[in-house]
C-alpha positions as CSV (number, residue, x, y, z in Angstrom):
1,X,0.0,0.0,0.0
2,X,1.3,3.5,-0.9
3,X,1.9,5.7,2.1
4,X,0.7,9.3,2.4
5,X,4.3,10.6,2.2
6,X,4.8,9.3,-1.4
7,X,4.2,11.5,-4.4
8,X,1.4,10.0,-6.5
9,X,1.6,10.3,-10.2
10,X,-0.8,9.3,-13.0
11,X,1.0,8.6,-16.3
12,X,-1.2,8.5,-19.4
13,X,0.5,6.9,-22.4
14,X,-0.2,5.0,-25.6
15,X,-1.8,1.5,-25.5
16,X,0.8,-0.6,-27.3
17,X,2.9,-3.3,-25.4
18,X,6.6,-2.7,-25.0
19,X,7.5,-5.0,-27.9
20,X,5.6,-2.8,-30.3
21,X,6.3,0.7,-29.1
22,X,9.5,2.5,-27.8
23,X,7.5,4.9,-25.7
24,X,5.7,2.1,-23.9
25,X,9.1,0.5,-23.2
26,X,10.3,3.9,-21.9
27,X,7.3,4.2,-19.6
28,X,7.9,0.7,-18.2
29,X,11.5,1.6,-17.3
30,X,10.5,5.0,-15.9
31,X,7.8,3.6,-13.7
32,X,10.3,1.2,-12.1
33,X,12.9,3.9,-11.7
34,X,10.5,6.4,-10.0
35,X,9.2,3.7,-7.7
36,X,12.8,3.1,-6.6
37,X,13.1,6.7,-5.4
38,X,9.7,6.7,-3.6
39,X,7.4,8.0,-6.3
40,X,4.2,6.0,-6.8
41,X,3.2,5.9,-10.5
42,X,0.0,4.5,-11.9
43,X,0.2,4.0,-15.7
44,X,-3.0,5.0,-17.5
45,X,-3.0,3.7,-21.1
46,X,-5.3,5.4,-23.6
47,X,-6.7,2.2,-25.1
48,X,-9.5,2.3,-27.6
49,X,-12.2,-0.3,-27.0
50,X,-13.3,-0.6,-30.6
51,X,-12.6,0.6,-34.2
52,X,-15.2,3.4,-34.3
53,X,-14.4,6.8,-35.7
54,X,-14.5,8.3,-32.2
55,X,-12.5,5.5,-30.5
56,X,-9.6,7.8,-29.5
57,X,-12.0,10.4,-28.1
58,X,-13.7,7.8,-26.0
59,X,-10.3,6.4,-24.9
60,X,-9.2,9.9,-23.9
61,X,-12.4,10.5,-21.9
62,X,-12.0,7.2,-20.1
63,X,-8.4,7.9,-19.2
64,X,-9.3,11.3,-17.8
65,X,-12.0,9.8,-15.7
66,X,-9.6,7.3,-14.3
67,X,-7.0,10.0,-13.5
68,X,-9.7,11.9,-11.6
69,X,-10.6,8.8,-9.5
70,X,-7.0,8.2,-8.6
71,X,-6.7,11.5,-6.7
72,X,-3.0,12.0,-7.7
73,X,-0.5,14.8,-7.0
74,X,0.7,15.1,-10.6
75,X,-0.3,14.0,-14.1
76,X,2.6,13.2,-16.4
77,X,1.6,12.5,-20.0
78,X,3.9,10.6,-22.4
79,X,3.4,12.0,-25.9
80,X,4.4,10.8,-29.3
81,X,2.1,11.0,-32.4
82,X,2.8,7.4,-33.3
83,X,1.8,6.2,-29.8
84,X,-1.7,7.3,-30.5
85,X,-1.7,6.2,-34.1
86,X,-1.4,9.9,-35.2
87,X,-4.8,10.9,-33.7
88,X,-5.0,14.4,-32.4
89,X,-7.8,13.6,-30.0
90,X,-5.6,12.7,-27.0
91,X,-4.6,16.4,-27.1
92,X,-8.1,17.1,-25.6
93,X,-7.1,15.3,-22.4
94,X,-6.4,18.6,-20.3
95,X,-10.0,19.7,-20.7
96,X,-11.1,16.6,-18.7
97,X,-8.3,16.7,-16.0
98,X,-8.7,18.3,-12.6
99,X,-7.5,21.9,-12.9
100,X,-5.9,21.8,-9.5
101,X,-3.5,19.0,-10.4
102,X,-0.3,20.1,-12.2
103,X,0.2,18.7,-15.7
104,X,3.6,17.7,-17.1
105,X,4.1,16.4,-20.7
106,X,7.1,14.6,-22.1
107,X,7.3,15.0,-25.9
108,X,9.2,12.0,-27.4
109,X,8.6,13.3,-31.0
110,X,8.1,16.9,-31.9
111,X,8.5,19.3,-34.8
112,X,7.3,17.3,-37.9
113,X,3.5,16.8,-37.6
114,X,0.2,18.7,-37.3
115,X,-3.4,17.8,-36.6
116,X,-5.2,18.9,-38.7
117,X,-2.6,19.1,-41.3
118,X,-4.5,21.5,-43.6
119,X,-4.4,24.5,-41.2
120,X,-2.0,27.2,-42.5
121,X,1.3,27.6,-40.7
122,X,0.7,31.3,-39.8
123,X,-2.6,30.5,-38.1
124,X,-0.9,27.7,-36.1
125,X,1.8,30.2,-35.0
126,X,-0.9,32.6,-33.7
127,X,-2.6,29.8,-31.7
128,X,0.7,28.6,-30.3
129,X,2.1,32.0,-29.3
130,X,-1.1,32.6,-27.4
131,X,-0.7,29.3,-25.6
132,X,-4.2,28.3,-26.8
133,X,-3.4,25.2,-29.0
134,X,-0.3,23.3,-30.2
135,X,-0.4,21.8,-33.7
136,X,1.1,18.5,-32.5
137,X,-0.1,18.0,-28.9
138,X,-3.3,20.0,-28.8
139,X,-3.8,21.4,-25.3
140,X,-1.1,19.2,-23.7
141,X,1.9,21.5,-24.2
142,X,0.0,24.8,-23.7
143,X,-1.6,23.5,-20.5
144,X,1.5,22.0,-19.0
145,X,3.3,23.5,-16.0
146,X,6.5,22.1,-17.6
147,X,7.4,20.2,-20.8
148,X,10.0,17.5,-20.6
149,X,12.2,17.2,-23.8
150,X,14.9,14.8,-24.5
151,X,17.1,16.7,-26.9
152,X,18.1,20.1,-28.1
153,X,15.9,20.1,-31.3
154,X,12.7,19.5,-29.4
155,X,13.7,22.0,-26.7
156,X,14.2,24.8,-29.3
157,X,11.0,23.9,-31.2
158,X,8.8,23.9,-28.1
159,X,10.2,27.2,-26.8
160,X,10.0,28.9,-30.2
161,X,6.4,27.8,-30.9
162,X,4.8,28.2,-27.5
163,X,7.2,29.7,-25.0
164,X,6.3,26.8,-22.6
165,X,8.9,26.1,-19.9
166,X,11.0,23.1,-20.7
167,X,13.2,20.7,-18.8
168,X,15.7,18.7,-20.8
169,X,16.3,15.1,-19.6
170,X,18.5,13.2,-22.1
171,X,17.3,9.8,-23.1
172,X,19.1,6.7,-21.6
173,X,20.0,3.7,-23.7
174,X,16.9,1.6,-24.4
175,X,18.8,-1.6,-23.7
176,X,21.4,-1.7,-20.8
177,X,24.6,-3.6,-21.0
178,X,24.9,-6.9,-19.1
179,X,27.8,-8.5,-17.2
180,X,27.8,-11.5,-19.5
181,X,27.2,-9.5,-22.7
182,X,30.5,-10.3,-24.5
183,X,29.9,-14.1,-23.9
184,X,26.3,-13.8,-25.0
185,X,27.5,-11.9,-28.1
186,X,29.9,-14.7,-29.1
187,X,27.1,-17.3,-28.6
188,X,24.8,-15.4,-30.8
189,X,27.4,-15.2,-33.6
190,X,27.7,-19.0,-33.4
191,X,23.9,-19.4,-33.4
192,X,23.6,-17.6,-36.7
193,X,26.4,-19.6,-38.3
194,X,28.9,-16.7,-38.6
195,X,32.3,-18.0,-39.6
196,X,35.2,-17.1,-37.2
197,X,36.5,-13.7,-38.1
198,X,33.7,-12.8,-40.4
199,X,32.4,-9.2,-39.9
200,X,28.9,-8.7,-38.6
201,X,26.9,-5.5,-39.2
202,X,23.9,-5.0,-36.9
203,X,20.9,-2.7,-37.3
204,X,19.1,-2.4,-34.0
205,X,15.6,-1.0,-33.3
206,X,12.1,-1.1,-34.6
207,X,12.1,-1.7,-38.3
208,X,10.3,0.9,-40.3
209,X,10.7,2.4,-43.8
210,X,12.2,5.6,-42.4
211,X,15.0,3.5,-40.7
212,X,16.9,3.1,-44.0
213,X,17.1,-0.7,-44.1
214,X,16.5,-0.6,-47.9
215,X,19.6,1.4,-48.5
216,X,21.6,-0.7,-46.1
217,X,20.7,-3.9,-48.0
218,X,21.6,-2.0,-51.2
219,X,25.1,-1.4,-49.8
220,X,25.8,-5.1,-49.1
221,X,26.9,-6.1,-52.6
222,X,29.7,-3.5,-52.6
223,X,30.7,-4.4,-49.0
224,X,30.8,-8.1,-49.7
225,X,33.3,-7.6,-52.6
226,X,35.8,-6.7,-49.9
227,X,34.4,-8.9,-47.2
228,X,32.9,-12.0,-48.8
229,X,31.8,-13.5,-45.4
230,X,30.1,-10.3,-44.2
231,X,26.6,-10.7,-42.6
232,X,23.9,-8.3,-41.6
233,X,21.7,-8.8,-38.6
234,X,18.5,-6.8,-38.5
235,X,17.7,-6.9,-34.8
236,X,14.2,-5.6,-34.1
237,X,10.5,-6.1,-34.6
238,X,8.5,-4.9,-37.6
239,X,5.1,-4.5,-36.0
240,X,4.7,-1.3,-34.0
241,X,2.4,1.6,-33.3
242,X,4.0,3.4,-36.3
243,X,3.7,0.4,-38.5
244,X,0.5,-1.7,-38.0
245,X,0.6,-5.5,-38.5
246,X,-0.6,-5.6,-42.1
247,X,1.9,-2.9,-43.2
248,X,4.6,-4.5,-41.2
249,X,4.1,-7.9,-43.0
250,X,4.2,-6.1,-46.4
251,X,7.4,-4.2,-45.5
252,X,9.1,-7.4,-44.3
253,X,8.2,-9.1,-47.6
254,X,9.5,-6.1,-49.5
255,X,12.9,-6.3,-47.7
256,X,13.1,-10.0,-48.2
257,X,12.5,-9.6,-51.9
258,X,15.2,-6.9,-51.9
259,X,17.8,-9.2,-50.4
260,X,17.1,-11.7,-53.3
261,X,17.3,-8.9,-55.9
262,X,20.7,-7.9,-54.6
263,X,21.8,-11.6,-54.2
264,X,22.5,-11.1,-50.5
265,X,19.6,-13.2,-49.0
266,X,22.1,-15.6,-47.5
267,X,23.8,-12.7,-45.7
268,X,20.8,-11.1,-44.0
269,X,19.0,-12.3,-40.9
270,X,15.8,-10.7,-39.6
271,X,15.4,-11.5,-35.9
272,X,12.0,-9.9,-35.1
273,X,11.5,-8.4,-31.7
274,X,14.2,-9.3,-29.2
275,X,13.9,-9.2,-25.4
276,X,16.4,-7.0,-23.7
277,X,19.0,-9.7,-22.9
278,X,19.0,-10.9,-26.5
279,X,19.1,-7.3,-27.8
280,X,22.2,-6.7,-25.7
281,X,23.8,-9.9,-27.0
282,X,23.1,-8.7,-30.6
283,X,24.9,-5.4,-29.9
284,X,27.8,-7.2,-28.4
285,X,28.0,-9.5,-31.4
286,X,28.3,-6.6,-33.8
287,X,31.6,-5.5,-35.3
288,X,29.8,-2.4,-36.5
289,X,26.4,-1.1,-35.6
290,X,24.8,0.7,-38.6
291,X,21.8,3.1,-38.2
292,X,21.0,4.5,-41.7
293,X,17.9,6.5,-40.8
294,X,16.5,8.3,-43.8
295,X,16.1,11.6,-41.9
296,X,19.5,11.1,-40.1
297,X,20.2,10.0,-36.6
298,X,20.0,12.3,-33.6
299,X,20.0,12.0,-29.8
300,X,16.3,11.1,-29.9
301,X,17.4,7.5,-30.7
302,X,17.5,5.1,-27.8
303,X,19.0,2.5,-30.2
304,X,21.9,4.9,-30.9
305,X,22.6,5.4,-27.2
306,X,22.4,1.6,-26.5
307,X,25.0,1.0,-29.2
308,X,27.3,3.5,-27.8
309,X,26.8,2.3,-24.2
310,X,27.7,-1.2,-25.4
311,X,31.0,0.1,-26.7
312,X,30.2,-0.7,-30.3
313,X,31.7,1.3,-33.2
314,X,28.6,3.0,-34.8
315,X,27.9,4.4,-38.2
316,X,25.0,6.9,-38.5
317,X,23.5,9.0,-41.3
318,X,23.9,12.8,-41.0
319,X,20.8,14.5,-39.6
320,X,18.8,16.9,-41.8
321,X,19.6,19.9,-39.7
322,X,23.3,19.4,-40.3
323,X,24.2,17.4,-37.1
324,X,24.1,17.9,-33.4
325,X,26.8,17.7,-30.7
326,X,27.1,13.9,-31.2
327,X,27.9,14.2,-34.9
328,X,30.6,16.8,-34.1
329,X,32.1,14.7,-31.2
330,X,33.8,12.0,-33.3
331,X,32.0,9.3,-31.3
332,X,30.3,8.0,-34.4
333,X,31.2,7.7,-38.1
334,X,28.8,9.8,-40.1
335,X,27.5,8.9,-43.6
336,X,27.4,12.3,-45.4
337,X,24.4,11.5,-47.7
338,X,21.1,10.0,-46.6
339,X,19.1,7.4,-48.6
340,X,22.3,6.5,-50.5
341,X,23.6,2.9,-50.6
342,X,26.9,4.0,-52.2
343,X,27.6,6.5,-49.4
344,X,26.7,3.8,-46.8
345,X,29.0,1.3,-48.4
346,X,31.9,3.8,-48.5
347,X,31.6,4.8,-44.9
348,X,30.9,1.3,-43.5
349,X,33.7,-0.1,-45.6
350,X,36.2,2.4,-44.2
351,X,35.3,1.5,-40.7
352,X,35.5,-2.2,-41.4
353,X,38.9,-1.8,-43.0
354,X,40.5,0.1,-40.1
355,X,40.7,-1.6,-36.7
356,X,42.3,1.5,-35.1
357,X,39.3,3.6,-36.2
358,X,36.9,1.0,-34.9
359,X,38.5,1.0,-31.5
360,X,38.6,4.8,-31.4
361,X,34.9,5.0,-32.2
362,X,34.1,2.4,-29.6
363,X,36.1,4.2,-26.9
364,X,34.8,7.7,-27.8
365,X,31.3,6.4,-28.0
366,X,31.4,4.7,-24.7
367,X,32.8,7.8,-23.0
368,X,30.5,10.2,-24.8
369,X,27.7,12.0,-22.9
370,X,25.4,14.8,-24.0
371,X,26.4,18.2,-22.9
372,X,24.9,19.3,-19.6
373,X,21.4,20.6,-20.6
374,X,21.1,23.2,-17.8
375,X,19.9,23.6,-14.3
376,X,16.5,22.2,-14.9
377,X,17.8,18.7,-15.5
378,X,18.7,16.2,-12.7
379,X,22.5,15.4,-12.4
380,X,23.9,12.0,-13.2
381,X,25.3,10.8,-9.9
382,X,27.4,7.9,-11.1
383,X,27.0,6.1,-7.7
384,X,25.0,3.4,-6.1
385,X,24.7,2.3,-2.5
386,X,26.5,-0.7,-1.2
387,X,28.6,-1.9,1.7
388,X,30.4,1.4,2.2
389,X,29.4,4.7,3.8
390,X,27.2,6.8,1.5
391,X,28.1,10.4,2.1
392,X,29.9,10.1,5.5
393,X,33.4,9.1,6.6
394,X,32.0,7.1,9.5
395,X,32.0,3.6,8.0
396,X,34.9,1.8,6.3
397,X,35.2,-0.6,3.4
398,X,36.7,-4.0,3.6
399,X,37.2,-4.5,-0.1
400,X,38.0,-1.7,-2.6
401,X,38.5,-2.2,-6.3
402,X,40.0,0.7,-8.4
403,X,39.9,0.3,-12.2
404,X,42.1,2.4,-14.4
405,X,42.3,1.0,-17.9
406,X,42.8,4.2,-19.9
407,X,46.1,2.8,-21.1
408,X,48.6,5.5,-20.1
409,X,51.2,5.7,-17.3
410,X,50.2,9.4,-16.9
411,X,46.6,8.4,-16.5
412,X,47.4,6.1,-13.6
413,X,49.7,8.6,-11.9
414,X,46.9,11.3,-12.0
415,X,44.7,8.8,-10.1
416,X,47.4,7.9,-7.6
417,X,46.5,10.5,-5.0
418,X,42.9,9.1,-5.0
419,X,44.2,5.6,-4.5
420,X,46.4,6.6,-1.6
421,X,43.5,8.7,-0.1
422,X,41.1,5.7,-0.3
423,X,43.8,3.6,1.4
424,X,44.2,6.2,4.2
425,X,40.5,6.5,4.9
426,X,40.1,2.7,4.9
427,X,43.3,1.5,6.7
428,X,42.0,-2.1,7.1
429,X,40.7,-2.5,3.6
430,X,42.1,-4.8,0.9
431,X,42.6,-2.3,-1.9
432,X,43.1,-3.8,-5.4
433,X,43.9,-2.0,-8.6
434,X,43.1,-3.2,-12.1
435,X,45.3,-1.4,-14.6
436,X,47.6,-1.9,-17.6
437,X,51.3,-2.7,-17.5
438,X,53.9,-1.3,-17.2
439,X,52.3,1.1,-14.7
440,X,51.3,-2.0,-12.7
441,X,54.9,-2.4,-11.7
442,X,54.8,0.9,-9.8
443,X,51.9,-0.3,-7.7
444,X,53.3,-3.7,-6.9
445,X,55.9,-2.1,-4.7
446,X,53.3,0.3,-3.1
447,X,52.4,-0.7,0.4
448,X,48.9,0.9,0.0
449,X,47.9,-1.6,-2.7
450,X,47.2,-5.2,-1.7
451,X,46.9,-6.6,-5.2
452,X,47.5,-5.4,-8.8
453,X,45.7,-7.1,-11.7
454,X,46.2,-6.6,-15.4
455,X,44.3,-7.8,-18.5
456,X,45.5,-11.2,-19.7
457,X,46.0,-10.2,-23.4
458,X,45.8,-7.2,-25.7
459,X,43.0,-8.4,-27.9
460,X,39.6,-6.6,-28.0
461,X,37.5,-7.3,-24.9
462,X,40.5,-8.0,-22.7
463,X,39.7,-5.1,-20.4
464,X,36.1,-6.1,-19.9
465,X,37.1,-9.7,-19.3
466,X,39.6,-8.5,-16.7
467,X,36.9,-6.6,-14.8
468,X,34.7,-9.7,-14.8
469,X,37.5,-11.8,-13.4
470,X,38.3,-9.2,-10.7
471,X,34.7,-9.1,-9.6
472,X,34.4,-12.9,-9.6
473,X,37.6,-13.2,-7.5
474,X,36.3,-10.8,-4.7
475,X,33.1,-8.8,-4.5
476,X,34.1,-5.2,-3.6
477,X,32.3,-3.0,-1.1
478,X,33.5,0.0,-3.2
479,X,34.4,0.2,-6.8
480,X,35.9,3.3,-8.4
481,X,36.7,3.6,-12.1
482,X,38.1,6.1,-14.6
483,X,37.2,3.8,-17.4
484,X,33.9,4.2,-19.2
485,X,34.2,2.1,-22.4
486,X,33.0,-1.5,-23.1
487,X,30.2,-1.4,-20.5
488,X,32.7,-1.5,-17.6
489,X,30.7,0.9,-15.4
490,X,27.6,-1.3,-15.8
491,X,29.6,-4.4,-14.8
492,X,30.7,-2.7,-11.6
493,X,27.2,-1.4,-10.9
494,X,25.8,-4.9,-11.4
495,X,28.1,-6.3,-8.7
496,X,26.1,-4.7,-6.0
497,X,29.1,-2.6,-4.7
498,X,28.9,1.1,-4.1
499,X,30.3,2.6,-7.3
500,X,31.8,5.8,-8.5
501,X,31.7,5.3,-12.3
502,X,32.0,8.8,-13.8
503,X,35.1,10.7,-12.6
504,X,35.0,12.8,-15.8
505,X,31.6,14.4,-15.2
506,X,31.3,18.2,-15.8
507,X,35.0,19.1,-15.4
508,X,35.9,22.8,-15.3
509,X,38.5,23.7,-18.0
510,X,41.0,25.0,-15.5
511,X,40.8,22.3,-12.8
512,X,43.7,19.7,-12.9
513,X,42.5,16.2,-13.7
514,X,43.9,14.6,-10.5
515,X,42.4,17.3,-8.3
516,X,39.0,16.7,-10.1
517,X,39.2,13.1,-9.1
518,X,39.9,14.0,-5.5
519,X,37.1,16.5,-5.3
520,X,34.5,14.2,-6.8
521,X,35.5,11.4,-4.3
522,X,35.4,14.0,-1.5
523,X,31.9,15.0,-2.6
524,X,30.9,11.4,-2.5
525,X,32.0,11.2,1.2
526,X,34.9,8.8,0.4
527,X,37.8,11.2,1.1
528,X,38.4,13.8,3.8
529,X,39.1,17.5,3.1
530,X,42.8,17.0,3.9
531,X,43.1,14.6,1.0
532,X,42.4,17.4,-1.5
533,X,46.0,18.7,-1.1
534,X,47.6,15.4,-2.0
535,X,49.9,15.1,-5.0
536,X,51.1,12.0,-6.8
537,X,53.9,10.3,-4.9
538,X,55.4,6.9,-5.9
539,X,56.7,4.6,-3.2
540,X,60.1,3.3,-4.1
541,X,62.0,0.3,-2.5
542,X,65.4,1.0,-1.2
543,X,67.0,-1.0,-4.0
544,X,65.6,1.3,-6.6
545,X,66.9,4.4,-4.7
546,X,70.4,2.9,-4.4
547,X,70.5,1.9,-8.0
548,X,69.3,5.3,-9.1
549,X,72.0,7.1,-7.1
550,X,74.7,4.9,-8.5
551,X,73.5,5.4,-12.1
552,X,73.2,9.2,-11.9
553,X,76.5,9.5,-10.1
554,X,78.2,7.5,-12.8
555,X,76.6,9.3,-15.7
556,X,77.1,12.8,-14.2
557,X,80.8,12.0,-13.5
558,X,81.2,10.8,-17.1
559,X,80.1,14.2,-18.5
560,X,83.3,15.7,-16.9
561,X,81.7,19.1,-16.8
562,X,81.2,21.7,-14.0
563,X,79.1,20.5,-11.1
564,X,75.9,22.2,-12.0
565,X,72.5,20.5,-11.4
566,X,71.8,17.7,-13.8
567,X,69.0,18.0,-16.4
568,X,67.1,15.0,-17.7
569,X,65.4,15.3,-21.1
570,X,62.3,13.2,-21.8
571,X,62.4,13.6,-25.6
572,X,59.8,11.1,-26.6
573,X,56.0,11.2,-26.2
574,X,53.5,8.4,-26.7
575,X,51.6,10.5,-29.3
576,X,53.1,12.4,-32.2
577,X,50.9,15.4,-31.4
578,X,52.7,16.0,-28.1
579,X,56.3,15.8,-29.4
580,X,58.6,18.8,-29.3
581,X,60.7,19.2,-32.5
582,X,63.9,17.2,-32.6
583,X,66.0,20.3,-33.5
584,X,64.6,22.1,-30.5
585,X,65.8,19.2,-28.2
586,X,69.3,19.3,-29.6
587,X,69.5,23.1,-29.3
588,X,68.3,22.9,-25.7
589,X,70.8,20.1,-24.9
590,X,73.7,22.2,-26.4
591,X,72.8,25.3,-24.4
592,X,72.4,23.5,-21.1
593,X,75.7,21.7,-21.6
594,X,77.4,25.0,-22.4
595,X,76.0,26.3,-19.1
596,X,77.6,23.4,-17.2
597,X,74.6,21.2,-16.7
598,X,75.1,17.5,-17.2
599,X,72.4,16.5,-19.7
600,X,70.9,13.0,-19.5
601,X,68.2,11.5,-21.8
602,X,65.4,9.1,-21.1
603,X,65.1,6.2,-23.5
604,X,61.7,5.6,-25.1
605,X,59.8,2.3,-24.3
606,X,61.3,0.8,-27.5
607,X,64.8,1.4,-26.1
608,X,65.7,4.3,-28.4
609,X,67.0,7.4,-26.7
610,X,65.6,9.7,-29.4
611,X,63.6,9.7,-32.5
612,X,66.0,10.8,-35.3
613,X,69.2,9.4,-36.7
614,X,72.4,10.5,-35.1
615,X,73.6,10.9,-31.5
616,X,71.1,11.5,-28.8
617,X,70.8,15.0,-27.3
618,X,72.4,13.9,-24.0
619,X,73.7,10.8,-22.2
620,X,71.1,8.1,-22.3
621,X,69.9,6.7,-19.0
622,X,70.2,2.9,-19.0
623,X,66.9,1.1,-19.8
624,X,64.8,-0.4,-17.1
625,X,61.2,-0.6,-15.8
626,X,59.3,2.3,-14.3
627,X,60.5,1.7,-10.8
628,X,64.1,1.8,-12.0
629,X,63.4,5.1,-13.9
630,X,61.7,6.6,-10.8
631,X,64.8,5.8,-8.8
632,X,66.9,7.7,-11.3
633,X,64.5,10.6,-11.2
634,X,64.7,10.6,-7.4
635,X,68.5,10.7,-7.6
636,X,68.3,13.6,-10.0
637,X,65.9,15.4,-7.6
638,X,68.3,14.9,-4.7
639,X,70.9,16.8,-6.7
640,X,68.5,19.7,-7.3
641,X,68.1,18.6,-10.9
642,X,65.3,19.2,-13.4
643,X,63.3,16.9,-15.7
644,X,62.1,18.4,-19.0
645,X,59.5,16.8,-21.2
646,X,56.2,16.9,-22.9
647,X,52.8,15.9,-21.4
648,X,53.7,12.2,-21.0
649,X,53.9,9.5,-18.4
650,X,57.7,9.7,-17.6
651,X,57.4,13.5,-16.9
652,X,54.6,12.8,-14.4
653,X,56.6,9.9,-12.9
654,X,59.5,12.4,-12.4
655,X,57.3,14.7,-10.4
656,X,55.9,11.8,-8.4
657,X,59.5,10.8,-7.6
658,X,60.3,14.2,-6.2
659,X,61.9,16.1,-9.1
660,X,61.2,19.6,-10.3
661,X,59.8,19.4,-13.8
662,X,59.5,21.7,-16.8
663,X,56.5,20.5,-18.8
664,X,56.1,21.3,-22.5
665,X,52.3,21.5,-23.2
666,X,50.9,21.9,-26.6
667,X,47.6,20.2,-27.5
668,X,46.7,19.6,-23.8
669,X,45.8,22.5,-21.6
670,X,48.5,23.0,-18.9
671,X,45.8,24.3,-16.5
672,X,44.1,20.9,-16.6
673,X,47.0,18.5,-17.4
674,X,49.9,20.4,-15.8
675,X,52.3,18.4,-13.7
676,X,52.8,21.0,-11.1
677,X,56.3,22.2,-11.7
678,X,57.0,24.8,-14.4
679,X,54.3,24.1,-17.0
680,X,54.8,26.0,-20.3
681,X,51.9,26.3,-22.6
682,X,52.6,26.5,-26.4
683,X,50.2,28.7,-28.4
684,X,47.9,29.5,-25.5
685,X,45.2,31.0,-27.8
686,X,44.9,28.0,-30.2
687,X,41.3,28.0,-31.3
688,X,41.3,24.2,-31.7
689,X,42.3,23.3,-28.2
690,X,39.5,21.8,-26.1
691,X,40.6,21.6,-22.4
692,X,37.9,19.1,-21.4
693,X,37.6,17.1,-24.6
694,X,41.1,16.7,-25.9
695,X,40.3,13.6,-28.0
696,X,37.9,15.6,-30.1
697,X,40.6,18.1,-31.3
698,X,41.2,17.8,-35.0
699,X,45.0,17.2,-34.4
700,X,44.8,14.7,-31.6
701,X,44.9,11.3,-33.2
702,X,47.1,11.8,-36.2
703,X,49.0,15.1,-35.3
704,X,47.5,16.9,-38.3
705,X,47.6,20.5,-37.2
706,X,45.0,22.8,-38.8
707,X,47.4,25.7,-38.4
708,X,50.7,24.2,-39.7
709,X,51.1,21.4,-42.2
710,X,54.6,20.6,-41.0
711,X,53.6,19.6,-37.4
712,X,51.9,20.8,-34.3
713,X,52.1,24.5,-34.2
714,X,51.6,24.6,-30.4
715,X,54.7,22.5,-29.8
716,X,56.8,24.5,-32.2
717,X,55.6,27.7,-30.4
718,X,57.6,26.6,-27.3
719,X,60.8,28.6,-28.0
720,X,64.2,27.1,-26.9
721,X,65.1,30.3,-25.2
722,X,61.9,30.2,-23.1
723,X,62.5,26.6,-22.1
724,X,66.2,27.2,-21.3
725,X,65.2,30.1,-19.0
726,X,62.6,27.9,-17.3
727,X,65.2,25.2,-16.6
728,X,67.7,27.7,-15.3
729,X,65.1,29.2,-13.0
730,X,64.0,25.8,-11.7
731,X,67.6,24.8,-10.9
732,X,68.1,27.9,-8.8
733,X,65.2,27.1,-6.5
734,X,66.1,23.8,-4.7
735,X,63.4,24.5,-2.1
736,X,60.9,23.6,-4.9
737,X,62.1,20.1,-4.8
738,X,60.1,17.6,-2.8
739,X,62.5,15.3,-1.0
740,X,61.5,11.7,-0.9
741,X,61.3,10.1,2.5
742,X,64.3,8.1,3.7
743,X,64.0,4.4,2.8
């Protein structure tokens, strides 16, 4: 029985079952979600009792009468023209509702329909501006205290037409990822007889003429010339509110005939409606998800959001209005022309042929979130309750799992203060970290970390499998992750642990990444205020310190120069876009040597001390693992030395080992990614730099600078004189050096 303290909501909606209508499916999920937070919702379907001409009017009147009998606190109507078979009569509902009860309307479709359609546009505009009548929803939008919209296009249209107050709540994926999704996907591929290694395209969602399946089938012959084993899985039902049963049968027959006409009938499988767990398996089975809608794909599509949430590389058609924030984000591959099989084949073919592009799309898509719509929308919390304290520091966790599978050493080091903070606040906890090597080596000698786990292999799906294994080995009380791709947050949430799964949410452009992590965990009640001042610090065994001292002593002595502070150059970077020009490194080394500084050089992970032919710009440090390198940096720090390098893992390691650093920042914003020593920003006014979305910069992945065809203009802007002056200033301030504690 519902208690008096619960908000009571009546929710009128269309009559179709969830397997025939996306809005009905949305309502089912929404009712459950609201019930979980203490809101009692009574669904009120507008269900015609017969086929008479006035059936929708009668259904509307009956629904209004039921709402009146319920005595609710709020009426929340779910509106889409297709949900009511394009009848305008449900728009009369407000006339029959209690005037004292607030009305809210969610518009799932808006901006392309009118009832009646023959009324001139200028007359509609007069009625809408006066808040008398809306061409699509009748009295629903004009009579509503608030209108819920799911995307920017609907928001703009509602405000422009009626001036009604809107609240934008972005759609969630219409199918959630599942812990066993990858395994289920492999099973499904076997079920449909897909040969090992054969590419699978998947269309997901209700099948309708506007979804572009005709054009996708038309693209298959060209695609199969390059990929003879390629298959297409059309995963979705045909019959829906928008496509009645007779029309659905006719359309399925048409598509089947089309597959025979193009001689691809053996390559196409129509599944019909799939329950959520099978739909999730179909998405996991896909090599590429293709959504070729004839009007283009926008954020209104729950199928799109589901594909991205499952970490699938996704191809979409460009929307008619030129694209939205998603199309500009690089999270999807965009087909430039709609209703065009040749354009589809070209774009899908490029994605299939490029495994790096597929992985990039999958990772960007999994991390992508709509821009924050404004103060009227509820925030995404990224947490769930579990065995740990929720908002206080009173309770402690016995098992903590931290997941950092972003791939870079620097990424792990930025998270290190949070790892140490969690260990301090939970001194009796068993804290495990799942990360990539070689950063794992640093944590294996860290007394705060009980266990370090790494993925078993480098093939696709390894990271997700590693999370599954970690959860199976020990159920955590608390799970924290920086990693958003491949459904990893959903795996953690499904474990029942308290989770913090979005440490990237709403970052200010001038807040350092590591500090952002700390502040979010503090806001969750997991860290104390004192933890906010922490910096990355690596814990080194005595053997690494001794070895570092011996190495630096030997190499500095070999330079046979004056006893000035040594300078270590980190000349390489993991990405070409971050590299300082080779000639600049050589000029810097020559100037520093002339000023009496012993100049040493860090070897790259491949063992090379520099990138060009010829002698390295300095004496190379001997190769070793990260713990060895950290010991060498610590020895340099003890001598008042300086480490110079771009925004890369070894530079962050130097700072964490106690050395003063001079960081060379180009494509990344030094305010957000700075190491904390002397951080120099190249080309500060670059119009293409995006502090909080670096992977969306045009230069990021291939170092193709829009401002300079010869290389990154921001890195070239860092003048050798400026860097030399920064190094000299840093060596004159030994108080800046953090001294590592005695072993």
